[in-house]
N, C-alpha and C positions, 0 to 999 in steps of 0.2 A: 272647783279647783283640783280636787282629787281625781276627777274624771279626766281633766286636762293632762295631769301628770301621767296617767296610765296611757293616754293616747301618745304622748311624747315618748314614753318608754317603749311602747309597741312599735312606733315608727322607727326608733333608733335600732331596735333589734332587727326589723325587716331590712333597714339600710345596711346594717352590718352583714346580714346574711347575703344580701345581694352583692356587696363588695367582695366577700369571701368567695362566692360562686364565680364572679367575674375574674378574680385572681386565679382561681383554680383553672378556669377555662383558658386564660391567657398563658399561665405557666405550663399547662399540660398540652398546649397547642391543639385544643379540641376544635375540630372543624364543624362549624354549625351551618355554614352556607352550602355545603355540598360534599360529596364523597372524595376520597383521595385514592390514588393508585399506589400500589406497592411494587417496588423494584428491588432487586437484590444485586449486590456487587461483591466481588471476591478480591481480597487483598492478602499479601504476605504479612503485613503488619499495619496496624492502624494508629500507632503512636499513642496519644492521649485522648483519642476520640471516645465519647460516651453517649449513652442513650439520651435523646432529647437535644443533642447538638444540631445546629441548623444545616440545612441543605440549600446551597445557593446556585444560581444560574446567571452568569454574567454580572455577579455582584448583588443580585436580588434574591432574597430569601423565598424559596418555593416549597419548602417542606422541612422535615426533621428526620433524625435518625430514630427508627422505630425499635430496632433490636440489633444486638451484636452477639455472635456466637462463634465458637470454634468449629471449623469444618475439617474434613479429612485431608491428608497429605500436607499438613502444616499451612493450611489456608484459613482465613478468617472471613466469615460471611456477615455482611452488613445489610440489613433491610432498611430501605429508604422509603418513607411515605411522602409522596409528592402530590401537589395540587393537580387535579385531573385536567383543568383547563390550560395548564402550562404546556406550551409546545416545545418538546425536547429536540435537541440537535440530532442530526443523522448519525448513526453508529455511535450511540452515547457511551461514555465512560465516566468513572468517578475518581477524583483526586482528593486525598486527605491532606489538609494543610493546616498549620497553626494560624488562627485568625488574629491573635493578639500575643503580646509578650508575657501574658499572665496565665498561660496554660489553657487557653480556650482554643478549641479546634472546630473545624467545619469540613463538610464534604462539598466539593465543587463539581457540578455536572459539566462535562466538556465533551467535545467531539474528538474521536481518536485521530482524525485527519488534521487537527489543528496543530500549528507549530508550538514547540515547547523549548524554553531556554535550558531546562535540565534534561540532558540526554538519557538519564535513567528512567524518566517517566514513560516514554514510548517502549523501552525495553520491558518494564513491568507490565504494560498493557499487553505486549505480545506474549509474555509468559502466561498471563491469566487467560487470554483468549485461546491459547493452545491447550491449556489444561481443562477449560470448561466450555469452550465453544460459545453457542448462543444461549446457554442455560443461565448465565449471569453476566452482568456488566463487568468488563475488565477494570481493575482498580490499581491505583498507585499511591504511594505515600512519599511526601517530600520532607526533607530534613527541617528541624525547627531551630530557633535562634539559640536555645540552650546548648544544643550540641555544637553549634558554631563557636560559642564562647568557651566551651570546654576545650575544643580543639585549639583555640587561640591561647588558652592558658597552658596547654601542653607544649605548644611551640615556644612560649616564653620560658618555660622550664628547660627545654632543650637548649635555648640560647644561653641561659645561665650556666648550664653544665659545660657547654662548649667554651665559654669564656674562662671558666675555672681550669679546664684542661689546657688552654693556651697559656695561662699564667704558670701552671705547674711545669710546662715543657720549656718555654722560652724564658728562663731566669738567668741571672748572671753566672751561676755555677755551671749551667749547661753550656753557655757561650764560652766560658773558660775551658771547659773540657773539649769542646769542639775545636777551639783554637789550638790546644795542645795536640789533639789528634792530627790536625792539619799540619802542624809543625813536624810531627813524626813522619807523616806521609811525605812531606817535602824532602826530609832527610833520606827517607827510603828511596825516593825517586832519584835523588842526587847520587846515591850509591849505585842504583841500578844503571844510571847513565854512565858512570865511570866504568862499571863492569862491562857494559855494552861496548864502550869505546875500546877497552883493552881487548875484548874478544873480537871486535871488528878488525883490529890490526892483525891479530893472530890469524883470523880467517883469510884476510887478504894475502898475508904472506904464504899461507898454506896453498891458496888458490894459485898464486904466482908460481910457487914451486911445482905444483901439480901441472901447471901449463908448460913450464920449462921441461919437466919430465916427459910430458906427452910429446913435446917437440923432439926431444932427444930420442924418445922411443920410436917416433915416426921416422926419424932419420935412420935409426938403426934398422927399422923394419924395411925401409927402402933399400938400404945396403944389403940386408939379408935377402930381400926379394931379387935384387940384381944378381947376388951370388947364387940364389936358388934357380934363377932363370938360366944362368950359365950352366949350373949343374943339371938342370932339367933338359937343356939342349944337348948336354953330353949324355944324359941317360933318358930313358923313356918313362921313368917312374914319376907319378903326380903327387906323391906324398909330401914332399917338401913344399910344393906350390900351395897345397891346402893349409899347411902350417903357417905360411907367410900371410895368406888371406885372413886366417883367424887372428894373427897379430895385428893386421891393419884394422880389423873390426874392433878389437880391444882398444886400440889407440883412439878410434872415433868415440867409443863409449867414455873413455877417460876425458876427452875434450868436452863432451856433453855434461859430465859430472862437474867439471871445472866451471862451466857456464852457469849451472844450477847453483853452485856455491856462491858465485858472484851475485846472482839474483837474490838469494837469501840475505846476503850482506846488505844490499840496497834496501830491501824491504824492512830489515831491522833498523836501518838508519832513518828511514821515513817515519816509522811508527814511534821512534824515540822522540822526535819533535812534537808529535801529537800528544804523547803522554806528558811531556814537560809543560805544554800549553795548558792542558786540562788541570794539572796540579797547581799551576800558578794562578789560574782563574778561580779555583776552589779556595786557595789561600786568601786571595783578595776579597772574595765574598764573605768568608768567615771573619776576616779582619774588620770589614765594615760592620758586620753584625756585633762583634765584641765592642767596637768603638761607639756604637749607638747611631750609626748612619743608616739611612733608608728606613722603610716601613717596619721590617722585622727587627732592625736595630732599635728603633724607638719602642717597639713592643717589649723587647728584652730589657731595656734600660729604664723605661719610664712606666710606672704602674698606674699613672693617673688615668690613662685611657681604659685600663681594665676596671678600675673602680667606678668610672663614669658609666661604663657599659653595664656593670652589675647593678648600679643604682637605677639606671634606666629600666632594666628588666624588672626590678622590684616595683618601681612605680607603675609599670604596665600591668603587673599582676594585681596590684592594689586597685587600679582603675577597672580591670575586668571583673574583679570580685565585687566592687561597688556597683557596676552596671548590672550584675546578676542579682545583687541584693536589693538595689533600689532602682529599678528600671524607670519608674515615674520621674526620677530626678533628671534623666537624660532624654526621655521620649514623652511626648504628649499625645494622647489619643482622645478622640471624641466620637461617641456613637452616633449622635445626631448633629 
């Protein structure tokens, strides 16, 4: 009986040692059936990749990460130990990606000529190939889900800040101040219109007087020219003729000035109507805002939309926080 117990104890110890050895071989990825080849890839960043993480090809595990070390010029060198019998794609490259939502990472062996949804991956390949040539595989790293959720939380915070600013700007006091300002602007426009009307009458009277004066001056110049012609015919001196020609030129300039004054009066009259229409439209818009009509009016008068928006943003933050804290509650993954 005692000998039988010793045999059982010895057998149990041997079985335990065999189990431990098998576990060590399985966890350490010890290759017993044949040698493995070693490849090196260069990355700018490897995220959460660690030694022992799997290396996959088209979704099949073909090796593991053997070593990770810092290289020169801000590069990271990753040594990949891959099964020798695996046929690698032409022009191979390596992509570091998160394999699960729980911080597990993997290296995927791809071909540089394959299409990628993320445009940053080919750019990273090109940078690594330019820096190292054929000495190492070009590598790229893709963003993980934690960074995406953090960015979503930042966007939610920005939405909450924006809604708070909208509430602080479009309140009833601001609408009343805007309405008062528009009233003052309308009064100023009315005064300006009256001033323009008075000045327009004066300018028209001045232009008419100038025109009459120009006509009288032209008649006088004609009479003087006739007299000068008679005087010139009586004498051989050309001085009086030159004076009369200068007077005719001055009369023409006075007519041109009178026409310019009339054009200025017409332009002022046309712009007066545009200014009045603009002021009336602005007064109508701010009146609708103060009375609560339209989208901006509803935002200024009713705070329910703001409170609902703030509540929605808070719920979105809670949901994102719960997804980060309890991802198994929303996603289900199965290894086998």
